[in-house]
Structure formats: C-alpha cells, structure tokens
Backbone as a chain_set.jsonl record, in Angstrom:
{"seq": "GREWGGWGGGGGEEVVRGARGGAGGGWPRSRGGVSCSDSGTGVVRGWRGDGDTGSEAGTAEVYARGAVGAVTHVSKLAAADGAAWDYFGISVSVSGSLIVVGAHGDDDKGPMSGSAYVFEKGADGAVTQLAKLAPADGAADDQFGRSVSAPGPLTGVCAQGADAQRSKSRPPYVHVR", "coords": {"N": [[19.277, 16.119, 7.543], [22.186, 14.026, 7.322], [22.802, 12.569, 4.443], [23.311, 8.837, 3.413], [24.609, 5.957, 2.419], [25.254, 5.665, -0.738], [23.211, 7.822, -1.941], [21.512, 10.33, -2.978], [24.302, 12.233, -3.489], [25.48, 12.456, -0.688], [28.423, 12.383, 1.891], [29.131, 9.578, 2.594], [28.413, 7.895, -0.103], [30.756, 7.555, -1.116], [32.062, 5.91, 0.236], [30.405, 3.173, -0.095], [30.47, 2.869, -2.572], [33.397, 2.197, -2.897], [33.459, -0.46, -1.325], [32.058, -1.678, -3.524], [33.718, -1.82, -5.712], [35.912, -3.339, -8.033], [37.028, -5.51, -10.805], [34.102, -5.544, -13.059], [31.881, -6.238, -11.256], [31.733, -3.73, -10.634], [30.199, -0.517, -9.329], [28.949, 1.412, -12.213], [27.944, -0.874, -13.645], [26.779, -2.918, -12.482], [23.892, -2.681, -11.756], [23.189, -1.93, -9.244], [21.876, -1.018, -6.157], [19.026, -1.022, -6.808], [17.189, -1.812, -4.866], [16.377, -1.327, -1.445], [16.911, -1.426, 2.01], [16.203, -0.133, 5.158], [17.596, -0.418, 8.383], [17.619, 0.893, 10.744], [20.237, 0.321, 11.954], [21.884, -0.317, 10.303], [22.114, -1.095, 6.456], [20.602, -2.93, 3.927], [21.653, -3.225, 0.833], [20.575, -3.847, -2.74], [21.408, -6.083, -5.572], [21.163, -6.387, -8.337], [21.974, -7.405, -10.488], [24.391, -7.962, -10.79], [26.908, -10.281, -10.955], [28.445, -12.806, -9.895], [27.672, -15.403, -9.836], [26.567, -16.724, -11.871], [25.217, -14.78, -15.426], [23.391, -11.514, -14.517], [22.69, -13.099, -11.718], [22.865, -11.993, -9.111], [23.146, -10.271, -6.317], [23.22, -8.779, -2.333], [24.126, -6.443, -0.608], [25.285, -6.149, 2.668], [25.609, -3.287, 5.048], [26.854, -2.063, 7.786], [26.172, 0.532, 10.438], [27.647, 3.345, 12.162], [29.024, 4.678, 14.557], [28.269, 8.217, 14.555], [27.529, 8.503, 11.896], [29.216, 6.804, 10.14], [30.15, 4.121, 8.037], [29.888, 0.88, 7.339], [31.229, -2.158, 5.136], [29.902, -5.304, 5.906], [28.894, -7.625, 4.886], [28.518, -10.1, 2.026], [26.106, -11.343, 0.156], [24.305, -13.792, -1.532], [22.42, -15.996, -3.134], [22.417, -19.494, -1.908], [22.174, -21.579, -4.087], [22.165, -20.092, -6.106], [21.711, -18.811, -9.456], [22.205, -17.762, -13.072], [20.194, -15.148, -13.942], [18.837, -15.193, -12.442], [18.175, -12.714, -10.72], [18.398, -11.695, -7.892], [18.561, -9.802, -5.026], [16.495, -7.795, -6.477], [14.127, -6.894, -4.59], [14.5, -6.644, -1.208], [14.271, -6.371, 2.504], [15.203, -5.707, 5.6], [14.608, -5.886, 9.018], [15.201, -5.763, 12.516], [17.711, -8.192, 12.993], [17.111, -9.972, 10.963], [17.239, -10.335, 7.667], [15.394, -9.968, 4.226], [15.635, -11.622, 0.951], [14.984, -11.253, -2.521], [14.362, -13.077, -5.266], [12.781, -12.934, -8.333], [13.458, -13.576, -11.001], [14.153, -16.225, -10.007], [13.522, -20.028, -11.566], [12.767, -22.4, -10.529], [10.147, -23.02, -10.48], [9.186, -23.127, -12.658], [10.06, -20.748, -15.3], [11.197, -17.542, -14.522], [9.449, -17.421, -12.466], [10.273, -17.276, -9.569], [11.083, -16.67, -6.074], [12.127, -16.074, -2.602], [14.65, -15.626, -0.087], [15.652, -15.904, 2.199], [17.578, -14.609, 5.401], [20.014, -14.601, 8.746], [21.329, -12.204, 10.631], [23.783, -13.117, 13.054], [25.222, -12.315, 16.18], [27.708, -12.024, 16.276], [28.247, -10.873, 13.557], [28.337, -12.455, 11.628], [26.277, -13.68, 8.609], [23.982, -15.843, 7.903], [21.887, -18.079, 5.454], [18.892, -19.029, 6.242], [16.676, -19.906, 5.341], [14.673, -20.909, 2.08], [12.361, -19.146, 0.255], [9.796, -20.517, -1.365], [5.99, -20.172, -2.862], [3.3, -22.897, -2.65], [2.12, -22.956, -4.773], [3.181, -21.852, -6.775], [4.023, -20.657, -10.358], [5.158, -20.954, -13.78], [6.247, -17.416, -14.698], [5.456, -16.082, -12.413], [6.82, -14.234, -10.764], [7.312, -14.289, -8.445], [8.585, -12.742, -5.21], [8.885, -10.26, -6.294], [8.723, -8.303, -5.019], [9.356, -7.444, -1.623], [8.634, -7.756, 2.012], [9.705, -7.261, 5.366], [8.425, -6.974, 8.304], [8.447, -6.92, 11.774], [7.62, -10.3, 13.184], [6.694, -11.344, 10.358], [6.819, -12.24, 7.385], [6.737, -10.604, 4.478], [5.561, -11.572, 0.963], [5.497, -10.679, -2.37], [4.196, -11.806, -5.317], [4.252, -10.953, -8.387], [2.984, -11.208, -11.244], [0.718, -13.312, -10.349], [-1.785, -14.596, -10.39], [-5.005, -16.964, -11.353], [-5.289, -15.772, -13.896], [-3.726, -14.001, -14.529], [-4.125, -11.597, -14.292], [-2.681, -9.652, -12.511], [-3.54, -9.306, -9.423], [-3.465, -10.994, -7.272], [-2.976, -11.336, -3.716], [-0.583, -10.629, -1.009], [1.747, -13.096, -0.333], [1.957, -14.708, 2.897], [4.376, -15.264, 5.36], [4.936, -16.655, 8.604], [7.624, -16.222, 11.093]], "CA": [[20.349, 14.956, 7.921], [23.547, 13.756, 6.296], [22.857, 11.481, 3.797], [24.589, 7.963, 3.132], [24.718, 4.666, 1.28], [24.906, 6.357, -2.19], [21.864, 8.1, -2.535], [21.561, 11.83, -2.755], [25.348, 12.853, -3.072], [26.07, 12.647, 0.545], [29.476, 11.564, 1.728], [28.859, 7.954, 1.893], [28.491, 7.475, -1.53], [31.801, 7.157, -1.834], [31.892, 4.405, 1.292], [29.927, 1.957, -0.573], [31.423, 2.89, -3.624], [34.892, 1.333, -2.701], [33.195, -1.819, -1.347], [31.869, -2.583, -5.026], [35.017, -1.976, -6.374], [36.282, -4.524, -8.338], [36.174, -5.628, -12.273], [32.763, -6.152, -13.64], [30.782, -5.96, -10.513], [31.543, -2.389, -9.632], [29.686, 0.564, -9.688], [27.949, 1.146, -12.049], [27.306, -2.01, -14.135], [26.121, -3.902, -11.34], [22.405, -2.397, -11.632], [23.565, -1.855, -7.621], [20.643, -0.278, -5.37], [17.763, -1.328, -7.158], [16.386, -1.721, -3.777], [17.012, -1.125, -0.389], [16.369, -1.373, 3.283], [17.46, 0.74, 6.352], [16.639, -0.948, 9.897], [18.347, 2.025, 11.808], [21.567, 0.588, 12.581], [22.308, -0.508, 9.147], [21.268, -1.107, 5.394], [20.991, -3.618, 2.751], [21.337, -3.103, -0.914], [20.062, -5.153, -3.474], [22.569, -5.797, -6.981], [20.169, -7.526, -8.952], [22.852, -7.247, -11.884], [26.005, -8.738, -10.056], [27.09, -11.714, -12.217], [29.275, -13.808, -9.098], [27.108, -17.18, -9.902], [25.884, -16.232, -13.488], [25.12, -13.009, -15.539], [22.133, -11.175, -13.404], [22.436, -13.76, -10.649], [22.316, -10.727, -8.327], [23.692, -10.201, -4.785], [22.799, -8.336, -1.557], [25.069, -5.818, 0.274], [24.864, -5.536, 4.014], [26.412, -2.616, 5.648], [25.961, -1.498, 9.282], [26.182, 2.143, 10.309], [28.162, 2.949, 13.199], [29.068, 6.169, 15.407], [28.635, 9.531, 13.475], [27.143, 8.159, 10.528], [30.31, 5.808, 9.776], [29.432, 2.967, 7.241], [31.123, -0.76, 7.248], [30.364, -3.261, 4.36], [29.905, -6.169, 6.407], [28.993, -9.388, 4.055], [27.863, -9.855, 0.661], [24.778, -12.054, 0.143], [23.806, -14.505, -2.847], [21.875, -17.373, -2.479], [23.122, -21.08, -1.984], [21.338, -21.969, -4.948], [22.473, -18.657, -7.432], [21.909, -19.26, -10.959], [22.225, -16.872, -13.803], [19.226, -14.548, -14.37], [17.411, -15.45, -10.702], [17.622, -11.229, -10.08], [18.571, -11.894, -6.451], [18.146, -8.616, -4.762], [15.765, -7.362, -6.736], [13.863, -6.319, -3.681], [15.512, -6.414, -0.345], [14.184, -5.588, 3.589], [15.403, -5.649, 6.364], [14.357, -6.209, 10.345], [16.355, -6.215, 13.321], [19.264, -9.486, 12.229], [16.417, -10.697, 9.275], [16.956, -10.088, 6.115], [14.649, -11.263, 3.287], [15.467, -10.744, -0.265], [13.677, -11.177, -3.67], [14.752, -13.505, -6.401], [11.985, -12.982, -8.989], [14.091, -14.567, -11.742], [14.191, -17.85, -10.555], [13.112, -20.872, -11.644], [12.02, -23.563, -9.838], [8.759, -23.586, -10.554], [9.253, -22.546, -13.687], [10.217, -19.602, -16.047], [10.292, -16.438, -13.768], [8.4, -18.46, -11.248], [10.649, -16.646, -8.157], [11.287, -16.553, -4.683], [12.955, -15.148, -1.714], [15.701, -16.039, 0.919], [15.886, -15.067, 4.677], [18.894, -14.774, 6.091], [19.856, -13.785, 9.806], [22.708, -11.724, 10.883], [24.252, -13.244, 14.06], [25.896, -10.905, 16.838], [29.402, -11.494, 15.769], [28.308, -9.913, 12.468], [28.419, -13.527, 10.203], [25.259, -13.65, 8.092], [23.507, -16.903, 7.42], [20.64, -18.029, 4.693], [18.07, -19.469, 7.16], [15.347, -20.639, 4.614], [14.047, -20.359, 1.034], [10.518, -19.387, -0.013], [8.38, -19.865, -2.267], [4.226, -21.099, -3.13], [3.463, -24.008, -2.862], [1.229, -23.045, -6.021], [3.943, -21.472, -7.861], [4.117, -21.367, -11.148], [6.121, -19.919, -14.57], [5.507, -15.874, -14.766], [4.666, -15.57, -11.246], [7.549, -13.262, -10.204], [7.483, -14.112, -6.598], [9.916, -12.209, -4.633], [9.621, -8.84, -7.06], [8.434, -7.333, -3.473], [9.66, -8.58, 0.279], [8.746, -6.975, 3.529], [10.145, -8.154, 7.191], [8.007, -6.225, 9.948], [8.08, -8.062, 12.832], [7.645, -11.395, 12.736], [6.171, -11.904, 9.606], [7.554, -11.785, 5.993], [5.29, -10.74, 3.161], [6.527, -11.581, -0.306], [4.294, -10.59, -3.071], [3.877, -11.934, -6.854], [3.934, -9.452, -9.779], [1.982, -11.897, -12.128], [0.247, -14.835, -9.862], [-3.27, -15.349, -10.492], [-4.311, -17.998, -12.789], [-5.653, -14.832, -14.875], [-2.428, -13.517, -14.906], [-4.217, -10.256, -13.841], [-1.517, -9.418, -11.006], [-4.046, -9.028, -8.605], [-3.389, -11.57, -6.62], [-2.749, -10.641, -2.458], [1.01, -11.178, -1.137], [2.699, -14.527, 0.603], [3.017, -14.311, 4.283], [5.383, -16.626, 6.501], [5.225, -15.859, 10.067], [9.018, -16.675, 11.732]], "C": [[21.186, 14.466, 6.797], [22.825, 12.993, 5.752], [23.448, 10.491, 3.145], [24.108, 7.013, 2.817], [24.824, 4.832, 0.099], [23.799, 7.254, -2.54], [21.9, 10.19, -2.647], [23.019, 12.493, -2.909], [26.058, 13.244, -1.814], [27.449, 12.064, 0.231], [29.132, 10.166, 2.07], [28.588, 7.665, 1.108], [29.682, 6.969, -1.988], [32.504, 5.664, -0.617], [31.402, 3.525, 0.46], [29.78, 1.932, -2.004], [32.292, 2.142, -4.101], [34.511, -0.218, -1.914], [32.761, -2.762, -2.238], [32.915, -2.718, -5.72], [35.198, -2.946, -7.252], [35.947, -4.839, -10.046], [35.041, -6.227, -12.47], [31.96, -6.006, -12.572], [30.881, -4.962, -9.698], [30.34, -1.853, -9.824], [29.529, 1.133, -11.056], [27.241, -0.177, -13.252], [26.465, -2.858, -13.995], [24.667, -3.614, -11.36], [22.58, -2.084, -9.873], [22.271, -0.685, -7.464], [19.218, -0.028, -5.944], [16.894, -1.51, -6.336], [17.536, -1.545, -2.489], [16.508, -0.532, 1.179], [16.576, -0.789, 4.209], [16.431, 0.072, 7.271], [17.322, 0.056, 10.929], [19.857, 1.931, 12.341], [22.544, -0.159, 11.638], [21.688, -0.996, 8.06], [21.655, -2.804, 4.697], [20.161, -3.36, 1.332], [21.025, -3.882, -1.983], [21.077, -4.722, -4.71], [21.898, -6.918, -7.432], [21.068, -8.393, -10.372], [24.347, -8.059, -11.684], [25.778, -9.997, -10.922], [27.837, -12.868, -10.953], [28.644, -15.4, -9.368], [26.442, -16.99, -11.757], [25.646, -14.658, -14.141], [23.484, -12.932, -14.414], [21.788, -12.191, -12.625], [21.878, -13.092, -9.786], [23.07, -11.31, -6.969], [23.565, -9.483, -3.992], [24.133, -7.96, -0.741], [24.441, -5.822, 1.687], [25.74, -4.863, 4.846], [26.0, -2.224, 6.988], [26.606, 0.312, 9.591], [26.509, 2.209, 11.617], [28.218, 4.6, 13.917], [29.523, 6.994, 14.537], [28.571, 9.513, 12.496], [27.669, 7.069, 9.511], [29.611, 4.459, 9.3], [29.931, 1.97, 7.028], [30.125, -1.497, 5.828], [30.603, -4.363, 5.586], [30.014, -7.824, 5.967], [27.979, -8.752, 2.609], [26.83, -11.163, 0.208], [24.709, -13.158, -0.918], [23.195, -15.593, -2.069], [22.591, -18.523, -3.134], [22.336, -21.741, -3.268], [21.554, -21.074, -6.447], [22.434, -19.746, -8.409], [21.822, -17.549, -12.002], [20.461, -16.453, -14.635], [18.21, -15.101, -13.58], [17.266, -13.727, -10.207], [17.758, -11.436, -8.719], [18.73, -10.414, -6.303], [17.641, -7.49, -5.425], [14.935, -6.453, -5.629], [14.182, -6.877, -2.386], [14.043, -6.123, 1.157], [14.677, -6.411, 4.539], [15.098, -5.46, 8.444], [15.221, -6.933, 11.36], [17.774, -6.86, 12.243], [18.327, -9.995, 11.285], [16.264, -9.856, 8.072], [15.9, -10.725, 5.221], [15.42, -10.214, 1.732], [15.093, -11.777, -1.549], [14.277, -11.681, -4.117], [13.502, -13.761, -7.73], [12.084, -13.561, -10.207], [14.141, -15.826, -11.548], [13.337, -18.907, -11.021], [12.643, -21.862, -11.388], [11.218, -24.091, -9.979], [8.163, -23.011, -11.951], [9.554, -21.451, -13.919], [10.006, -18.495, -15.016], [9.369, -16.367, -12.714], [8.783, -17.199, -9.897], [10.902, -17.173, -7.125], [12.181, -15.41, -4.004], [13.252, -15.886, -0.378], [15.894, -15.088, 2.433], [17.604, -15.517, 4.786], [18.754, -14.239, 7.753], [21.237, -13.002, 10.097], [22.926, -12.294, 12.445], [24.758, -12.284, 15.042], [27.247, -10.679, 16.181], [29.594, -11.1, 14.517], [27.988, -11.344, 11.06], [26.624, -13.559, 9.9], [25.283, -15.188, 7.255], [22.284, -16.781, 6.765], [19.934, -18.713, 5.878], [16.981, -20.527, 5.728], [15.557, -19.989, 2.787], [13.03, -20.586, 0.745], [9.958, -19.359, -1.069], [6.942, -20.641, -2.433], [4.687, -22.119, -3.393], [2.83, -24.209, -4.78], [1.958, -22.071, -6.904], [4.008, -21.398, -9.259], [5.272, -20.705, -12.224], [5.569, -18.308, -14.203], [4.908, -15.35, -13.139], [5.391, -14.555, -11.032], [7.472, -13.184, -8.58], [8.692, -13.505, -6.104], [9.934, -10.642, -4.94], [9.458, -7.918, -5.939], [8.465, -8.282, -2.353], [9.534, -7.175, 1.352], [8.953, -7.893, 4.484], [9.572, -7.847, 8.152], [7.959, -7.224, 10.996], [8.697, -9.659, 12.628], [7.187, -12.266, 11.84], [6.814, -11.271, 8.329], [6.205, -11.432, 5.158], [6.609, -10.805, 1.745], [5.775, -11.277, -1.286], [5.055, -10.955, -4.739], [3.415, -11.195, -7.575], [2.454, -10.619, -10.806], [1.129, -12.848, -11.529], [-1.079, -15.391, -9.548], [-3.114, -15.849, -11.855], [-4.955, -16.886, -14.395], [-5.108, -13.768, -15.555], [-2.647, -11.607, -14.688], [-3.545, -9.355, -12.527], [-2.768, -9.005, -9.948], [-4.434, -9.798, -7.095], [-2.521, -11.157, -4.45], [-1.352, -11.052, -2.047], [0.896, -12.365, -0.168], [2.739, -13.695, 1.994], [3.454, -15.664, 4.926], [5.432, -15.898, 7.964], [6.387, -16.9, 10.547], [8.303, -17.397, 13.113]], "O": [[20.905, 14.509, 5.599], [21.968, 12.519, 6.497], [24.186, 10.856, 2.23], [22.88, 7.045, 2.884], [24.344, 3.843, -0.455], [23.57, 7.306, -3.749], [22.681, 10.929, -2.047], [22.996, 13.578, -2.328], [26.961, 14.078, -1.746], [27.826, 11.533, -0.814], [28.599, 9.757, 1.038], [28.222, 6.513, 1.341], [29.818, 6.188, -2.93], [33.262, 4.733, -0.89], [32.345, 2.798, 0.147], [29.078, 1.111, -2.594], [32.298, 1.541, -5.175], [35.376, -1.091, -1.977], [32.835, -3.989, -2.169], [33.085, -3.745, -6.377], [34.21, -3.675, -7.164], [34.873, -4.51, -10.55], [34.885, -7.393, -12.106], [30.935, -5.461, -12.981], [30.469, -4.906, -8.539], [29.438, -2.476, -10.384], [30.637, 1.665, -11.127], [26.043, -0.196, -13.536], [25.685, -3.431, -14.757], [24.062, -4.553, -10.844], [21.445, -2.092, -9.395], [21.856, 0.156, -8.262], [18.456, 0.893, -5.65], [15.728, -1.443, -6.726], [18.765, -1.58, -2.436], [15.902, 0.514, 1.41], [17.803, -0.866, 4.279], [15.208, -0.05, 7.202], [17.448, -0.367, 12.078], [20.537, 2.803, 12.883], [23.669, -0.547, 11.956], [20.58, -1.458, 8.335], [22.61, -3.551, 4.911], [19.004, -3.307, 0.915], [21.552, -4.981, -1.814], [21.494, -3.583, -4.925], [21.995, -8.086, -7.055], [20.879, -9.46, -10.956], [25.095, -8.591, -12.504], [24.761, -10.502, -11.397], [27.648, -14.028, -11.319], [29.264, -16.414, -9.047], [25.688, -17.774, -12.333], [25.838, -13.609, -13.526], [22.817, -13.798, -13.848], [20.582, -12.437, -12.634], [20.697, -13.255, -9.482], [23.437, -12.456, -6.71], [23.833, -8.498, -4.681], [24.974, -8.755, -0.321], [23.256, -5.541, 1.867], [26.617, -5.507, 5.422], [24.807, -2.075, 7.252], [27.363, 0.984, 8.889], [25.966, 1.429, 12.4], [27.404, 5.488, 13.666], [30.562, 6.924, 13.88], [29.276, 10.246, 11.802], [27.096, 6.569, 8.543], [28.758, 3.839, 9.934], [30.799, 2.165, 6.177], [28.921, -1.43, 5.582], [31.631, -4.178, 6.237], [30.701, -8.769, 6.356], [27.276, -7.789, 2.303], [27.553, -12.097, -0.142], [25.921, -13.318, -1.056], [23.337, -15.98, -0.909], [23.118, -18.64, -4.24], [21.832, -22.802, -2.9], [21.164, -21.395, -7.569], [22.817, -20.915, -8.399], [21.424, -16.472, -11.558], [19.808, -17.087, -15.464], [17.06, -15.406, -13.893], [16.371, -13.425, -9.417], [16.627, -11.219, -8.283], [19.006, -9.746, -7.3], [18.071, -6.361, -5.192], [15.068, -5.237, -5.767], [14.094, -8.094, -2.548], [12.942, -5.713, 0.79], [14.648, -7.638, 4.446], [15.77, -4.544, 8.917], [15.755, -8.041, 11.314], [18.449, -6.389, 11.328], [18.965, -10.716, 10.519], [15.449, -9.018, 7.686], [15.541, -11.885, 5.419], [15.627, -9.023, 1.5], [14.96, -12.991, -1.396], [15.398, -11.259, -3.835], [13.376, -14.941, -8.058], [11.076, -14.078, -10.686], [14.175, -16.633, -12.476], [12.154, -18.627, -10.83], [11.903, -22.325, -12.255], [11.082, -25.301, -9.804], [7.036, -22.591, -12.212], [9.469, -20.713, -12.937], [8.87, -18.349, -14.564], [8.715, -15.433, -12.251], [7.953, -16.449, -9.382], [10.979, -18.4, -7.187], [12.707, -14.39, -4.449], [12.449, -16.548, 0.281], [16.147, -14.125, 3.157], [18.381, -16.382, 4.382], [17.756, -13.626, 8.133], [22.245, -13.485, 9.582], [22.072, -11.821, 13.195], [24.688, -11.146, 14.578], [27.758, -9.657, 15.723], [30.737, -10.915, 14.1], [27.555, -11.169, 9.921], [25.813, -13.475, 10.822], [26.078, -15.615, 6.418], [21.515, -15.862, 7.047], [20.804, -19.011, 6.696], [16.863, -21.74, 5.556], [16.248, -19.06, 2.371], [12.497, -21.695, 0.781], [9.629, -18.354, -1.699], [6.913, -21.813, -2.06], [5.717, -22.487, -3.957], [3.003, -25.089, -5.623], [1.309, -21.485, -7.771], [4.088, -22.58, -9.593], [6.191, -20.032, -11.756], [4.578, -18.108, -13.5], [4.117, -14.441, -12.886], [4.679, -13.551, -11.058], [7.559, -12.238, -7.797], [9.778, -13.785, -6.61], [10.602, -9.831, -4.298], [10.029, -6.827, -5.933], [7.926, -9.369, -2.147], [10.104, -6.085, 1.409], [8.53, -9.049, 4.511], [10.024, -8.351, 9.179], [7.373, -8.301, 10.888], [9.753, -10.065, 12.142], [7.12, -13.484, 12.011], [7.227, -10.116, 8.227], [5.057, -11.873, 5.219], [7.76, -10.402, 1.578], [4.779, -11.94, -0.998], [6.109, -10.502, -5.186], [2.271, -10.744, -7.513], [1.229, -10.502, -10.79], [0.579, -13.453, -12.45], [-1.414, -16.285, -8.771], [-2.331, -15.715, -12.795], [-4.998, -17.246, -15.571], [-5.455, -13.014, -16.464], [-1.831, -10.697, -14.829], [-4.107, -8.528, -11.809], [-2.624, -7.794, -9.782], [-5.219, -9.481, -6.201], [-1.391, -10.675, -4.374], [-0.858, -11.905, -2.784], [-0.004, -12.483, 0.664], [3.239, -12.598, 2.242], [2.93, -16.778, 4.932], [5.9, -14.797, 8.255], [6.246, -18.12, 10.462], [9.012, -17.924, 13.97]]}, "num_chains": 1, "name": "protein.A"}
C-alpha cells in the first residue's frame, strides 16, 4: 500500500511537511515524528521539540485521512499549561475521537515528573483538552507520559523511572474513561 504521513518516502510526506513549514517550527529542526498513532481515519504525530510555548515545550499535529489517501491537517495541539522542556508529544495515541499525548518533562510534581493530556476531537473537527493526568504519587524523574496508549475505554500511561528504587519496573497507570 501507499505510505503516507512522512515515513518511507511515500507521496504523503510532502503534505505533512507543508503543514509544518515556517521559521523555526518546521521540518526537521522541531524533532517531529518522534511519536505517531494512526486511528484508521487519521493520524496524530508528536513534535516534542516544537517551541511554541518555550524551548522543547512540544506540540502534536492532528491529520485526517480522506478519500484515496489524501491527508489534511486538522489541528495543532499544545498543553493548556505548556512550558519549556515539557516534551509534550514524546508519545501519542489515538482511539476513535480520543487523543492522548505524553509530556514526560512536565514538572508539576518535580523535575521530569511528567504528565499526559487527554483531548477529544468533536464531530465539527474541533479538538478540546479534556484532562491532564498525573499520578497522585508522582515524583521527580518519574517521566510519567513517556509512553501512552488509548485502547477503547482505557488510557494507559507508563512512567519510565517510577518506583522507589528507580529500577523502572513499575506497572503502567490505567485511567478508565
């Protein structure tokens, strides 16, 4: 099949690149494509290095797939409380109209404690932030949000360095919608 979305040199690559153009925020300096999730009708692509709200704050781009593989830019997402070094977009997952974006550098519970953001794409195409997720027991260097998954009614979020011994063996957090 035809590859699209900027991977493997398929024809869709230029569509995605064109949507990201512009001084300082375009390809390749913004470290785009560090994460990607495909719902079958669209794709979300993380740009952890984008600097709209500060250096390495990050964004995520939402694209819809139309007839015959055409790809259309729908929305650019950023955390409502985004700040430098959050790395929003390090991980993304899409399931139906729900989008989850990890920000492992968020510092609400200490440096690199991390968080995940839940968005919903409405029937009109508008994307709204629904929630910010962070564990109650979060701490510095947890890197919560380093990996996210949104299968069906669950949202799974992993913390890379999250146990008391920092052995990185803690199971994922699961949020039920």
